[in-house]
N, CA, C, O and the ligand as a Tripos MOL2 file, in Angstrom:
@<TRIPOS>MOLECULE
protein
  317   315    80     0     0
PROTEIN
NO_CHARGES

@<TRIPOS>ATOM
      1 N          38.2000    5.7790   50.4030 N.3       1 MET1
      2 CA         38.7130    5.3480   51.6380 C.3       1 MET1
      3 C          38.7940    3.9340   51.4880 C.2       1 MET1
      4 O          37.8660    3.3920   50.8870 O.2       1 MET1
      5 N          39.8820    3.1180   51.9940 N.am      2 SER2
      6 CA         39.9510    1.8160   51.7910 C.3       2 SER2
      7 C          39.1250    1.0190   52.8310 C.2       2 SER2
      8 O          38.6060    1.6310   53.7640 O.2       2 SER2
      9 N          38.9920   -0.2230   52.7170 N.am      3 ASN3
     10 CA         38.4880   -1.1610   53.6440 C.3       3 ASN3
     11 C          39.2010   -1.0340   55.0610 C.2       3 ASN3
     12 O          38.6080   -0.9510   56.1370 O.2       3 ASN3
     13 N          40.5820   -1.0350   54.8690 N.am      4 ALA4
     14 CA         41.4010   -1.0080   56.2000 C.3       4 ALA4
     15 C          41.1130    0.1940   56.9170 C.2       4 ALA4
     16 O          40.9580    0.1600   58.1380 O.2       4 ALA4
     17 N          41.0190    1.3550   56.1970 N.am      5 SER5
     18 CA         41.0060    2.4610   57.0680 C.3       5 SER5
     19 C          39.4920    2.6350   57.6910 C.2       5 SER5
     20 O          39.2230    3.3190   58.6790 O.2       5 SER5
     21 N          38.5820    1.8880   56.9210 N.am      6 ILE6
     22 CA         37.2430    1.9190   57.6010 C.3       6 ILE6
     23 C          37.1270    1.1830   58.7700 C.2       6 ILE6
     24 O          36.4390    1.5290   59.7300 O.2       6 ILE6
     25 N          37.8900    0.0220   58.6920 N.am      7 ARG7
     26 CA         37.8590   -0.7410   60.0930 C.3       7 ARG7
     27 C          38.6100    0.0060   61.1750 C.2       7 ARG7
     28 O          38.3170   -0.0340   62.3700 O.2       7 ARG7
     29 N          39.7200    0.7670   60.5810 N.am      8 TYR8
     30 CA         40.4380    1.2340   61.6770 C.3       8 TYR8
     31 C          39.7580    2.4180   62.3960 C.2       8 TYR8
     32 O          39.9860    2.6480   63.5830 O.2       8 TYR8
     33 N          38.8380    3.2340   61.5780 N.am      9 GLY9
     34 CA         38.0380    4.2180   62.1600 C.3       9 GLY9
     35 C          37.0880    3.6640   63.0340 C.2       9 GLY9
     36 O          36.9140    4.2400   64.1070 O.2       9 GLY9
     37 N          36.4140    2.6120   62.7650 N.am     10 ALA10
     38 CA         35.4210    1.9300   63.5690 C.3      10 ALA10
     39 C          36.0300    1.6880   64.8050 C.2      10 ALA10
     40 O          35.4270    2.0410   65.8190 O.2      10 ALA10
     41 N          37.2080    1.1040   64.9020 N.am     11 ARG11
     42 CA         37.9780    0.4960   66.1650 C.3      11 ARG11
     43 C          38.2360    1.7760   66.9870 C.2      11 ARG11
     44 O          37.8790    1.7560   68.1650 O.2      11 ARG11
     45 N          38.7640    2.7860   66.5390 N.am     12 ILE12
     46 CA         39.0520    4.0720   67.2230 C.3      12 ILE12
     47 C          37.6730    4.5650   68.0000 C.2      12 ILE12
     48 O          37.6690    4.8850   69.1880 O.2      12 ILE12
     49 N          36.6840    4.5740   67.2780 N.am     13 ARG13
     50 CA         35.3820    5.0720   67.9430 C.3      13 ARG13
     51 C          35.0150    4.1440   69.0030 C.2      13 ARG13
     52 O          34.5160    4.6080   70.0280 O.2      13 ARG13
     53 N          35.2210    2.7470   68.8710 N.am     14 LYS14
     54 CA         34.9170    1.8070   69.8900 C.3      14 LYS14
     55 C          35.7230    1.9800   71.1510 C.2      14 LYS14
     56 O          35.2330    1.7740   72.2610 O.2      14 LYS14
     57 N          37.0420    2.3850   70.9470 N.am     15 MET15
     58 CA         37.9300    2.6040   72.0810 C.3      15 MET15
     59 C          37.6620    3.9480   72.8630 C.2      15 MET15
     60 O          37.8440    4.1430   74.0650 O.2      15 MET15
     61 N          37.1750    4.8600   71.8850 N.am     16 ASN16
     62 CA         36.7720    6.1340   72.6260 C.3      16 ASN16
     63 C          35.5260    6.0570   73.6370 C.2      16 ASN16
     64 O          35.4830    6.6330   74.7230 O.2      16 ASN16
     65 N          34.5320    5.2560   73.0990 N.am     17 ALA17
     66 CA         33.1960    4.9220   73.8330 C.3      17 ALA17
     67 C          33.7610    4.1190   75.1080 C.2      17 ALA17
     68 O          33.2180    4.4140   76.1730 O.2      17 ALA17
     69 N          34.6710    3.2440   75.1450 N.am     18 ALA18
     70 CA         35.0870    2.5400   76.2020 C.3      18 ALA18
     71 C          35.8150    3.3580   77.3340 C.2      18 ALA18
     72 O          35.5960    3.2690   78.5420 O.2      18 ALA18
     73 N          36.7980    4.2350   76.6490 N.am     19 VAL19
     74 CA         37.3470    5.1900   77.9330 C.3      19 VAL19
     75 C          36.3350    6.0610   78.3250 C.2      19 VAL19
     76 O          36.3660    6.2960   79.5330 O.2      19 VAL19
     77 N          35.3780    6.6640   77.6560 N.am     20 LYS20
     78 CA         34.3670    7.5290   78.1270 C.3      20 LYS20
     79 C          33.6130    6.7390   79.3590 C.2      20 LYS20
     80 O          33.4580    7.2430   80.4710 O.2      20 LYS20
     81 N          33.2110    5.5450   79.0210 N.am     21 ARG21
     82 CA         32.4300    4.7240   79.9010 C.3      21 ARG21
     83 C          33.3170    4.3600   81.1080 C.2      21 ARG21
     84 O          32.7110    4.1480   82.1580 O.2      21 ARG21
     85 N          34.5490    4.2650   81.1180 N.am     22 GLU22
     86 CA         35.2690    3.8780   82.3080 C.3      22 GLU22
     87 C          35.4200    5.1500   83.0100 C.2      22 GLU22
     88 O          35.3290    5.1020   84.2370 O.2      22 GLU22
     89 N          35.6600    6.4140   82.3900 N.am     23 LYS23
     90 CA         35.8310    7.6040   83.2140 C.3      23 LYS23
     91 C          34.4390    8.0040   83.9570 C.2      23 LYS23
     92 O          34.4190    8.7200   84.9580 O.2      23 LYS23
     93 N          33.4870    7.5530   83.4550 N.am     24 GLN24
     94 CA         32.0100    7.8360   84.2470 C.3      24 GLN24
     95 C          31.7410    6.8510   85.1850 C.2      24 GLN24
     96 O          30.8560    7.0540   86.0160 O.2      24 GLN24
     97 N          32.4150    5.7420   85.1770 N.am     25 ALA25
     98 CA         32.1140    4.5560   86.2740 C.3      25 ALA25
     99 C          32.3140    4.9320   87.5740 C.2      25 ALA25
    100 O          33.1100    5.7910   87.9530 O.2      25 ALA25
    101 N          31.5450    4.2420   88.2830 N.am     26 LEU26
    102 CA         31.7620    4.2270   89.9900 C.3      26 LEU26
    103 C          32.4560    3.0080   90.2240 C.2      26 LEU26
    104 O          32.2730    1.9460   89.6300 O.2      26 LEU26
    105 N          33.3940    3.2790   91.2780 N.am     27 TYR27
    106 CA         33.9650    1.9780   91.7220 C.3      27 TYR27
    107 C          33.6720    1.6030   93.0750 C.2      27 TYR27
    108 O          33.0660    2.4560   93.7230 O.2      27 TYR27
    109 N          33.9480    0.5640   93.6380 N.am     28 LYS28
    110 CA         33.8510    0.3400   95.0520 C.3      28 LYS28
    111 C          34.7930    0.8710   96.0870 C.2      28 LYS28
    112 O          36.0010    0.6420   96.0150 O.2      28 LYS28
    113 N          34.3180    1.4960   96.9400 N.am     29 CYS29
    114 CA         35.2300    2.0500   97.9660 C.3      29 CYS29
    115 C          35.7700    0.9790   98.8960 C.2      29 CYS29
    116 O          35.0380    0.0960   99.3420 O.2      29 CYS29
    117 N          37.0980    1.0740   99.1900 N.am     30 GLU30
    118 CA         37.6340    0.0930  100.0840 C.3      30 GLU30
    119 C          37.2710    0.4800  101.5130 C.2      30 GLU30
    120 O          37.1840   -0.3940  102.3760 O.2      30 GLU30
    121 N          37.0790    1.6320  101.7580 N.am     31 VAL31
    122 CA         36.7750    2.0960  103.2150 C.3      31 VAL31
    123 C          35.3450    1.9300  103.5110 C.2      31 VAL31
    124 O          35.0510    1.3800  104.5720 O.2      31 VAL31
    125 N          34.4270    2.3240  102.7270 N.am     32 CYS32
    126 CA         32.9660    2.2240  103.1370 C.3      32 CYS32
    127 C          32.2730    0.9330  102.4090 C.2      32 CYS32
    128 O          31.2460    0.4420  102.8760 O.2      32 CYS32
    129 N          32.8240    0.4800  101.3800 N.am     33 GLY33
    130 CA         32.2490   -0.5640  100.5960 C.3      33 GLY33
    131 C          31.1490   -0.2400   99.6360 C.2      33 GLY33
    132 O          30.4500   -1.0740   99.0600 O.2      33 GLY33
    133 N          31.0620    1.1850   99.5160 N.am     34 LYS34
    134 CA         29.7830    1.5310   98.4820 C.3      34 LYS34
    135 C          30.5890    1.6870   97.1760 C.2      34 LYS34
    136 O          31.8040    1.8690   97.0920 O.2      34 LYS34
    137 N          29.7170    1.5850   96.1930 N.am     35 MET35
    138 CA         30.1590    1.8740   94.8060 C.3      35 MET35
    139 C          29.9810    3.3930   94.4860 C.2      35 MET35
    140 O          29.1080    3.9070   93.7860 O.2      35 MET35
    141 N          30.9410    3.9570   95.1150 N.am     36 SER36
    142 CA         30.7660    5.5150   95.0660 C.3      36 SER36
    143 C          31.9950    6.2270   94.7570 C.2      36 SER36
    144 O          32.0390    7.4480   94.9100 O.2      36 SER36
    145 N          33.1540    5.4670   94.2710 N.am     37 VAL37
    146 CA         34.3530    6.0430   93.9970 C.3      37 VAL37
    147 C          34.3040    6.6350   92.6360 C.2      37 VAL37
    148 O          34.1030    5.8890   91.6770 O.2      37 VAL37
    149 N          34.4590    7.8260   92.4800 N.am     38 LYS38
    150 CA         34.3580    8.3480   91.0280 C.3      38 LYS38
    151 C          35.5990    9.1820   90.6340 C.2      38 LYS38
    152 O          36.1560    9.8100   91.5350 O.2      38 LYS38
    153 N          36.0300    9.2420   89.5220 N.am     39 ARG39
    154 CA         37.2040   10.0250   88.9950 C.3      39 ARG39
    155 C          36.8160   11.3560   89.0900 C.2      39 ARG39
    156 O          35.8580   11.7520   88.4260 O.2      39 ARG39
    157 N          37.5820   12.2780   90.0050 N.am     40 ILE40
    158 CA         37.4090   13.7210   89.8820 C.3      40 ILE40
    159 C          38.2880   14.5440   89.2580 C.2      40 ILE40
    160 O          37.9910   15.7110   89.0030 O.2      40 ILE40
    161 N          39.4330   14.0220   88.9570 N.am     41 SER41
    162 CA         40.5350   14.6360   87.9710 C.3      41 SER41
    163 C          41.4450   13.5940   87.6250 C.2      41 SER41
    164 O          41.2010   12.4600   88.0380 O.2      41 SER41
    165 N          42.6160   13.8390   86.8220 N.am     42 THR42
    166 CA         43.4260   12.8780   86.2350 C.3      42 THR42
    167 C          44.1160   12.2120   87.4730 C.2      42 THR42
    168 O          44.7230   12.8650   88.3220 O.2      42 THR42
    169 N          43.9740   10.9130   87.4950 N.am     43 SER43
    170 CA         44.6410   10.1100   88.5030 C.3      43 SER43
    171 C          44.0290   10.1300   89.8400 C.2      43 SER43
    172 O          44.4300    9.3160   90.6730 O.2      43 SER43
    173 N          43.0220   11.0430   90.1640 N.am     44 ILE44
    174 CA         42.5040   11.2010   91.4120 C.3      44 ILE44
    175 C          41.0500   10.5960   91.5070 C.2      44 ILE44
    176 O          40.2400   10.8140   90.6050 O.2      44 ILE44
    177 N          40.7540    9.8980   92.5200 N.am     45 TRP45
    178 CA         39.5030    9.3300   92.6600 C.3      45 TRP45
    179 C          38.8610    9.4580   94.0160 C.2      45 TRP45
    180 O          39.5870    9.3180   94.9990 O.2      45 TRP45
    181 N          37.7670    9.6720   94.1530 N.am     46 ARG46
    182 CA         37.1880   10.1150   95.3870 C.3      46 ARG46
    183 C          35.8630    9.3700   95.6780 C.2      46 ARG46
    184 O          35.0450    9.1740   94.7790 O.2      46 ARG46
    185 N          35.6660    8.9560   96.9590 N.am     47 CYS47
    186 CA         34.3860    8.2430   97.3100 C.3      47 CYS47
    187 C          33.5710    9.3450   97.6400 C.2      47 CYS47
    188 O          33.9310   10.1950   98.4550 O.2      47 CYS47
    189 N          32.3190    9.3770   96.9540 N.am     48 ARG48
    190 CA         31.3360   10.4630   97.3740 C.3      48 ARG48
    191 C          30.5770   10.1180   98.6410 C.2      48 ARG48
    192 O          29.8420   10.9420   99.1850 O.2      48 ARG48
    193 N          30.7590    8.9210   99.0910 N.am     49 HIS49
    194 CA         30.0440    8.5250  100.4660 C.3      49 HIS49
    195 C          30.9880    8.9300  101.5910 C.2      49 HIS49
    196 O          30.4390    9.5400  102.5080 O.2      49 HIS49
    197 N          32.2190    8.7270  101.7000 N.am     50 CYS50
    198 CA         32.9900    8.9260  102.8890 C.3      50 CYS50
    199 C          34.1740    9.9040  102.5230 C.2      50 CYS50
    200 O          35.0060   10.1740  103.3890 O.2      50 CYS50
    201 N          34.2590   10.4160  101.3100 N.am     51 ASN51
    202 CA         35.2950   11.2360  100.8690 C.3      51 ASN51
    203 C          36.6020   10.7460  101.0300 C.2      51 ASN51
    204 O          37.5490   11.5180  101.1810 O.2      51 ASN51
    205 N          36.7270    9.5550  101.0110 N.am     52 THR52
    206 CA         38.2170    8.9920  100.7710 C.3      52 THR52
    207 C          38.5670    9.2440   99.5370 C.2      52 THR52
    208 O          37.7940    9.1060   98.5890 O.2      52 THR52
    209 N          39.9490    9.6960   99.4230 N.am     53 THR53
    210 CA         40.7260   10.0070   97.9310 C.3      53 THR53
    211 C          41.5730    9.0780   97.7370 C.2      53 THR53
    212 O          42.3790    8.7770   98.6180 O.2      53 THR53
    213 N          41.5410    8.5040   96.6280 N.am     54 TYR54
    214 CA         42.5930    7.5520   95.8330 C.3      54 TYR54
    215 C          43.1640    8.2080   94.7720 C.2      54 TYR54
    216 O          42.6350    9.0550   94.0520 O.2      54 TYR54
    217 N          44.5130    7.6680   94.7110 N.am     55 ALA55
    218 CA         45.3680    8.0040   93.4360 C.3      55 ALA55
    219 C          45.3110    6.7060   92.7040 C.2      55 ALA55
    220 O          45.6560    5.6290   93.1880 O.2      55 ALA55
    221 N          44.8020    6.9110   91.3720 N.am     56 GLY56
    222 CA         44.7220    5.7690   90.5450 C.3      56 GLY56
    223 C          45.1540    6.1050   89.1710 C.2      56 GLY56
    224 O          45.8110    7.1200   88.9410 O.2      56 GLY56
    225 N          44.7980    5.2770   88.2660 N.am     57 GLY57
    226 CA         45.0910    5.6250   86.8310 C.3      57 GLY57
    227 C          44.3320    6.6510   86.3780 C.2      57 GLY57
    228 O          43.3840    7.0980   87.0230 O.2      57 GLY57
    229 N          44.7880    7.2030   84.9550 N.am     58 ALA58
    230 CA         44.2340    8.4470   84.6140 C.3      58 ALA58
    231 C          42.7920    8.2750   84.2000 C.2      58 ALA58
    232 O          41.9640    9.1810   84.2960 O.2      58 ALA58
    233 N          42.5170    6.9900   83.7070 N.am     59 TYR59
    234 CA         41.0370    6.8260   83.3080 C.3      59 TYR59
    235 C          40.2350    5.6470   83.9240 C.2      59 TYR59
    236 O          39.0410    5.4360   83.7130 O.2      59 TYR59
    237 N          41.1050    4.8620   84.7640 N.am     60 SER60
    238 CA         40.2950    3.9000   85.4140 C.3      60 SER60
    239 C          41.1910    3.4940   86.7770 C.2      60 SER60
    240 O          42.3770    3.8190   86.8320 O.2      60 SER60
    241 N          40.7140    2.9550   87.5840 N.am     61 MET61
    242 CA         41.1590    2.6150   88.9980 C.3      61 MET61
    243 C          42.3010    1.5710   88.4700 C.2      61 MET61
    244 O          42.0850    0.9550   87.4260 O.2      61 MET61
    245 N          43.3090    1.4080   89.0710 N.am     62 THR62
    246 CA         44.5010    0.5150   88.8210 C.3      62 THR62
    247 C          44.7470   -0.3230   89.9710 C.2      62 THR62
    248 O          45.7350   -1.0560   89.9140 O.2      62 THR62
    249 N          43.9980   -0.3460   91.0420 N.am     63 THR63
    250 CA         44.1480   -1.0640   92.1820 C.3      63 THR63
    251 C          43.5790   -2.4590   91.9990 C.2      63 THR63
    252 O          42.8530   -2.7100   91.0370 O.2      63 THR63
    253 N          43.8900   -3.3450   92.8850 N.am     64 THR64
    254 CA         43.1640   -4.6370   92.8380 C.3      64 THR64
    255 C          41.7330   -4.4710   92.9430 C.2      64 THR64
    256 O          40.9510   -5.0740   92.2080 O.2      64 THR64
    257 N          41.3190   -3.5280   93.9950 N.am     65 ALA65
    258 CA         39.7360   -3.3630   94.2200 C.3      65 ALA65
    259 C          39.1160   -2.7840   92.9010 C.2      65 ALA65
    260 O          38.0200   -3.1550   92.4820 O.2      65 ALA65
    261 N          39.9200   -1.8200   92.2620 N.am     66 GLY66
    262 CA         39.4010   -1.1910   90.9690 C.3      66 GLY66
    263 C          39.0470   -2.1270   89.8460 C.2      66 GLY66
    264 O          38.0400   -2.0680   89.1410 O.2      66 GLY66
    265 N          40.0730   -3.0380   89.7840 N.am     67 GLU67
    266 CA         39.8970   -4.1650   88.8460 C.3      67 GLU67
    267 C          38.7260   -4.9900   89.0940 C.2      67 GLU67
    268 O          37.9960   -5.2720   88.1440 O.2      67 GLU67
    269 N          38.4390   -5.4540   90.3940 N.am     68 ALA68
    270 CA         37.4060   -6.2170   90.7880 C.3      68 ALA68
    271 C          36.2100   -5.4640   90.4340 C.2      68 ALA68
    272 O          35.3240   -5.9690   89.7460 O.2      68 ALA68
    273 N          36.1490   -4.1500   90.9260 N.am     69 ALA69
    274 CA         34.9480   -3.3790   90.6490 C.3      69 ALA69
    275 C          34.5570   -3.3190   89.1200 C.2      69 ALA69
    276 O          33.4070   -3.4600   88.7040 O.2      69 ALA69
    277 N          35.6230   -3.0990   88.3770 N.am     70 LYS70
    278 CA         35.5200   -2.8300   86.9530 C.3      70 LYS70
    279 C          34.7620   -4.1310   86.3850 C.2      70 LYS70
    280 O          33.7380   -3.9890   85.7170 O.2      70 LYS70
    281 N          35.3340   -5.5000   86.6890 N.am     71 SER71
    282 CA         34.9590   -6.6360   86.0740 C.3      71 SER71
    283 C          33.4430   -6.6800   86.5390 C.2      71 SER71
    284 O          32.6500   -7.0810   85.6880 O.2      71 SER71
    285 N          32.9320   -6.3170   87.7890 N.am     72 LEU72
    286 CA         31.6480   -6.3510   88.3550 C.3      72 LEU72
    287 C          30.7880   -5.4820   87.5700 C.2      72 LEU72
    288 O          29.6920   -5.8660   87.1610 O.2      72 LEU72
    289 N          31.2510   -4.3310   87.3490 N.am     73 VAL73
    290 CA         30.4710   -3.3780   86.4130 C.3      73 VAL73
    291 C          30.0280   -4.0300   85.0110 C.2      73 VAL73
    292 O          28.9240   -3.9810   84.4700 O.2      73 VAL73
    293 N          31.2330   -4.6630   84.5740 N.am     74 GLN74
    294 CA         31.0260   -5.3060   83.1910 C.3      74 GLN74
    295 C          30.0990   -6.3440   83.1650 C.2      74 GLN74
    296 O          29.3250   -6.5170   82.2240 O.2      74 GLN74
    297 N          30.1510   -7.1100   84.2580 N.am     75 SER75
    298 CA         29.3570   -8.2330   84.3080 C.3      75 SER75
    299 C          27.8130   -7.8350   84.3870 C.2      75 SER75
    300 O          26.9440   -8.3710   83.6980 O.2      75 SER75
    301 N          27.5890   -6.8290   85.3170 N.am     76 LEU76
    302 CA         26.3220   -6.1960   85.5320 C.3      76 LEU76
    303 C          25.7730   -5.6450   84.1410 C.2      76 LEU76
    304 O          24.6150   -5.8690   83.7900 O.2      76 LEU76
    305 N          26.6060   -4.9650   83.4280 N.am     77 SER77
    306 CA         26.0710   -4.3090   82.2090 C.3      77 SER77
    307 C          25.8020   -5.2570   81.1020 C.2      77 SER77
    308 O          25.1350   -4.8960   80.1320 O.2      77 SER77
    309 N          26.3290   -6.5500   81.2100 N.am     78 ARG78
    310 CA         25.9850   -7.4660   80.1310 C.3      78 ARG78
    311 C          24.7670   -8.0980   80.4940 C.2      78 ARG78
    312 O          24.2600   -8.7880   79.6100 O.2      78 ARG78
    313 N          24.1800   -8.0280   81.5750 N.am     79 GLN79
    314 CA         22.9620   -8.6810   81.9870 C.3      79 GLN79
    315 C          21.7700   -7.9100   81.3360 C.2      79 GLN79
    316 O          20.6130   -8.2770   81.5400 O.2      79 GLN79
    317 ZN         33.7630    5.3310  100.8830 Zn       80 ZN80
@<TRIPOS>BOND
     1     1     2 1
     2     2     3 1
     3     3     4 2
     4     3     5 am
     5     5     6 1
     6     6     7 1
     7     7     8 2
     8     7     9 am
     9     9    10 1
    10    10    11 1
    11    11    12 2
    12    11    13 am
    13    13    14 1
    14    14    15 1
    15    15    16 2
    16    15    17 am
    17    17    18 1
    18    18    19 1
    19    19    20 2
    20    19    21 am
    21    21    22 1
    22    22    23 1
    23    23    24 2
    24    23    25 am
    25    25    26 1
    26    26    27 1
    27    27    28 2
    28    27    29 am
    29    29    30 1
    30    30    31 1
    31    31    32 2
    32    31    33 am
    33    33    34 1
    34    34    35 1
    35    35    36 2
    36    35    37 am
    37    37    38 1
    38    38    39 1
    39    39    40 2
    40    39    41 am
    41    41    42 1
    42    42    43 1
    43    43    44 2
    44    43    45 am
    45    45    46 1
    46    46    47 1
    47    47    48 2
    48    47    49 am
    49    49    50 1
    50    50    51 1
    51    51    52 2
    52    51    53 am
    53    53    54 1
    54    54    55 1
    55    55    56 2
    56    55    57 am
    57    57    58 1
    58    58    59 1
    59    59    60 2
    60    59    61 am
    61    61    62 1
    62    62    63 1
    63    63    64 2
    64    63    65 am
    65    65    66 1
    66    66    67 1
    67    67    68 2
    68    67    69 am
    69    69    70 1
    70    70    71 1
    71    71    72 2
    72    71    73 am
    73    73    74 1
    74    74    75 1
    75    75    76 2
    76    75    77 am
    77    77    78 1
    78    78    79 1
    79    79    80 2
    80    79    81 am
    81    81    82 1
    82    82    83 1
    83    83    84 2
    84    83    85 am
    85    85    86 1
    86    86    87 1
    87    87    88 2
    88    87    89 am
    89    89    90 1
    90    90    91 1
    91    91    92 2
    92    91    93 am
    93    93    94 1
    94    94    95 1
    95    95    96 2
    96    95    97 am
    97    97    98 1
    98    98    99 1
    99    99   100 2
   100    99   101 am
   101   101   102 1
   102   102   103 1
   103   103   104 2
   104   103   105 am
   105   105   106 1
   106   106   107 1
   107   107   108 2
   108   107   109 am
   109   109   110 1
   110   110   111 1
   111   111   112 2
   112   111   113 am
   113   113   114 1
   114   114   115 1
   115   115   116 2
   116   115   117 am
   117   117   118 1
   118   118   119 1
   119   119   120 2
   120   119   121 am
   121   121   122 1
   122   122   123 1
   123   123   124 2
   124   123   125 am
   125   125   126 1
   126   126   127 1
   127   127   128 2
   128   127   129 am
   129   129   130 1
   130   130   131 1
   131   131   132 2
   132   131   133 am
   133   133   134 1
   134   134   135 1
   135   135   136 2
   136   135   137 am
   137   137   138 1
   138   138   139 1
   139   139   140 2
   140   139   141 am
   141   141   142 1
   142   142   143 1
   143   143   144 2
   144   143   145 am
   145   145   146 1
   146   146   147 1
   147   147   148 2
   148   147   149 am
   149   149   150 1
   150   150   151 1
   151   151   152 2
   152   151   153 am
   153   153   154 1
   154   154   155 1
   155   155   156 2
   156   155   157 am
   157   157   158 1
   158   158   159 1
   159   159   160 2
   160   159   161 am
   161   161   162 1
   162   162   163 1
   163   163   164 2
   164   163   165 am
   165   165   166 1
   166   166   167 1
   167   167   168 2
   168   167   169 am
   169   169   170 1
   170   170   171 1
   171   171   172 2
   172   171   173 am
   173   173   174 1
   174   174   175 1
   175   175   176 2
   176   175   177 am
   177   177   178 1
   178   178   179 1
   179   179   180 2
   180   179   181 am
   181   181   182 1
   182   182   183 1
   183   183   184 2
   184   183   185 am
   185   185   186 1
   186   186   187 1
   187   187   188 2
   188   187   189 am
   189   189   190 1
   190   190   191 1
   191   191   192 2
   192   191   193 am
   193   193   194 1
   194   194   195 1
   195   195   196 2
   196   195   197 am
   197   197   198 1
   198   198   199 1
   199   199   200 2
   200   199   201 am
   201   201   202 1
   202   202   203 1
   203   203   204 2
   204   203   205 am
   205   205   206 1
   206   206   207 1
   207   207   208 2
   208   207   209 am
   209   209   210 1
   210   210   211 1
   211   211   212 2
   212   211   213 am
   213   213   214 1
   214   214   215 1
   215   215   216 2
   216   215   217 am
   217   217   218 1
   218   218   219 1
   219   219   220 2
   220   219   221 am
   221   221   222 1
   222   222   223 1
   223   223   224 2
   224   223   225 am
   225   225   226 1
   226   226   227 1
   227   227   228 2
   228   227   229 am
   229   229   230 1
   230   230   231 1
   231   231   232 2
   232   231   233 am
   233   233   234 1
   234   234   235 1
   235   235   236 2
   236   235   237 am
   237   237   238 1
   238   238   239 1
   239   239   240 2
   240   239   241 am
   241   241   242 1
   242   242   243 1
   243   243   244 2
   244   243   245 am
   245   245   246 1
   246   246   247 1
   247   247   248 2
   248   247   249 am
   249   249   250 1
   250   250   251 1
   251   251   252 2
   252   251   253 am
   253   253   254 1
   254   254   255 1
   255   255   256 2
   256   255   257 am
   257   257   258 1
   258   258   259 1
   259   259   260 2
   260   259   261 am
   261   261   262 1
   262   262   263 1
   263   263   264 2
   264   263   265 am
   265   265   266 1
   266   266   267 1
   267   267   268 2
   268   267   269 am
   269   269   270 1
   270   270   271 1
   271   271   272 2
   272   271   273 am
   273   273   274 1
   274   274   275 1
   275   275   276 2
   276   275   277 am
   277   277   278 1
   278   278   279 1
   279   279   280 2
   280   279   281 am
   281   281   282 1
   282   282   283 1
   283   283   284 2
   284   283   285 am
   285   285   286 1
   286   286   287 1
   287   287   288 2
   288   287   289 am
   289   289   290 1
   290   290   291 1
   291   291   292 2
   292   291   293 am
   293   293   294 1
   294   294   295 1
   295   295   296 2
   296   295   297 am
   297   297   298 1
   298   298   299 1
   299   299   300 2
   300   299   301 am
   301   301   302 1
   302   302   303 1
   303   303   304 2
   304   303   305 am
   305   305   306 1
   306   306   307 1
   307   307   308 2
   308   307   309 am
   309   309   310 1
   310   310   311 1
   311   311   312 2
   312   311   313 am
   313   313   314 1
   314   314   315 1
   315   315   316 2
@<TRIPOS>SUBSTRUCTURE
     1 MET1         2 RESIDUE 1 A MET
     2 SER2         6 RESIDUE 1 A SER
     3 ASN3        10 RESIDUE 1 A ASN
     4 ALA4        14 RESIDUE 1 A ALA
     5 SER5        18 RESIDUE 1 A SER
     6 ILE6        22 RESIDUE 1 A ILE
     7 ARG7        26 RESIDUE 1 A ARG
     8 TYR8        30 RESIDUE 1 A TYR
     9 GLY9        34 RESIDUE 1 A GLY
    10 ALA10       38 RESIDUE 1 A ALA
    11 ARG11       42 RESIDUE 1 A ARG
    12 ILE12       46 RESIDUE 1 A ILE
    13 ARG13       50 RESIDUE 1 A ARG
    14 LYS14       54 RESIDUE 1 A LYS
    15 MET15       58 RESIDUE 1 A MET
    16 ASN16       62 RESIDUE 1 A ASN
    17 ALA17       66 RESIDUE 1 A ALA
    18 ALA18       70 RESIDUE 1 A ALA
    19 VAL19       74 RESIDUE 1 A VAL
    20 LYS20       78 RESIDUE 1 A LYS
    21 ARG21       82 RESIDUE 1 A ARG
    22 GLU22       86 RESIDUE 1 A GLU
    23 LYS23       90 RESIDUE 1 A LYS
    24 GLN24       94 RESIDUE 1 A GLN
    25 ALA25       98 RESIDUE 1 A ALA
    26 LEU26      102 RESIDUE 1 A LEU
    27 TYR27      106 RESIDUE 1 A TYR
    28 LYS28      110 RESIDUE 1 A LYS
    29 CYS29      114 RESIDUE 1 A CYS
    30 GLU30      118 RESIDUE 1 A GLU
    31 VAL31      122 RESIDUE 1 A VAL
    32 CYS32      126 RESIDUE 1 A CYS
    33 GLY33      130 RESIDUE 1 A GLY
    34 LYS34      134 RESIDUE 1 A LYS
    35 MET35      138 RESIDUE 1 A MET
    36 SER36      142 RESIDUE 1 A SER
    37 VAL37      146 RESIDUE 1 A VAL
    38 LYS38      150 RESIDUE 1 A LYS
    39 ARG39      154 RESIDUE 1 A ARG
    40 ILE40      158 RESIDUE 1 A ILE
    41 SER41      162 RESIDUE 1 A SER
    42 THR42      166 RESIDUE 1 A THR
    43 SER43      170 RESIDUE 1 A SER
    44 ILE44      174 RESIDUE 1 A ILE
    45 TRP45      178 RESIDUE 1 A TRP
    46 ARG46      182 RESIDUE 1 A ARG
    47 CYS47      186 RESIDUE 1 A CYS
    48 ARG48      190 RESIDUE 1 A ARG
    49 HIS49      194 RESIDUE 1 A HIS
    50 CYS50      198 RESIDUE 1 A CYS
    51 ASN51      202 RESIDUE 1 A ASN
    52 THR52      206 RESIDUE 1 A THR
    53 THR53      210 RESIDUE 1 A THR
    54 TYR54      214 RESIDUE 1 A TYR
    55 ALA55      218 RESIDUE 1 A ALA
    56 GLY56      222 RESIDUE 1 A GLY
    57 GLY57      226 RESIDUE 1 A GLY
    58 ALA58      230 RESIDUE 1 A ALA
    59 TYR59      234 RESIDUE 1 A TYR
    60 SER60      238 RESIDUE 1 A SER
    61 MET61      242 RESIDUE 1 A MET
    62 THR62      246 RESIDUE 1 A THR
    63 THR63      250 RESIDUE 1 A THR
    64 THR64      254 RESIDUE 1 A THR
    65 ALA65      258 RESIDUE 1 A ALA
    66 GLY66      262 RESIDUE 1 A GLY
    67 GLU67      266 RESIDUE 1 A GLU
    68 ALA68      270 RESIDUE 1 A ALA
    69 ALA69      274 RESIDUE 1 A ALA
    70 LYS70      278 RESIDUE 1 A LYS
    71 SER71      282 RESIDUE 1 A SER
    72 LEU72      286 RESIDUE 1 A LEU
    73 VAL73      290 RESIDUE 1 A VAL
    74 GLN74      294 RESIDUE 1 A GLN
    75 SER75      298 RESIDUE 1 A SER
    76 LEU76      302 RESIDUE 1 A LEU
    77 SER77      306 RESIDUE 1 A SER
    78 ARG78      310 RESIDUE 1 A ARG
    79 GLN79      314 RESIDUE 1 A GLN
    80 ZN80       317 GROUP 0 **** ****
């Protein structure tokens, strides 16, 4: 195995880990304001608190609120 393919394999594992983390992440609900929106199936997200259903990206919320929530989660996890 060449050095190039070793680096490529490491990058793929890192990407898979990031996707897995996003699929499990909770996002802020625009209706009730709680961090309770969870992916329930491909492109479908639901708030566990008020049952509002959102159509979003396959692996992460693509709305402005979703992006804001994601950056909040990332900043919290860095602390
Ligand atoms: Zn809600």
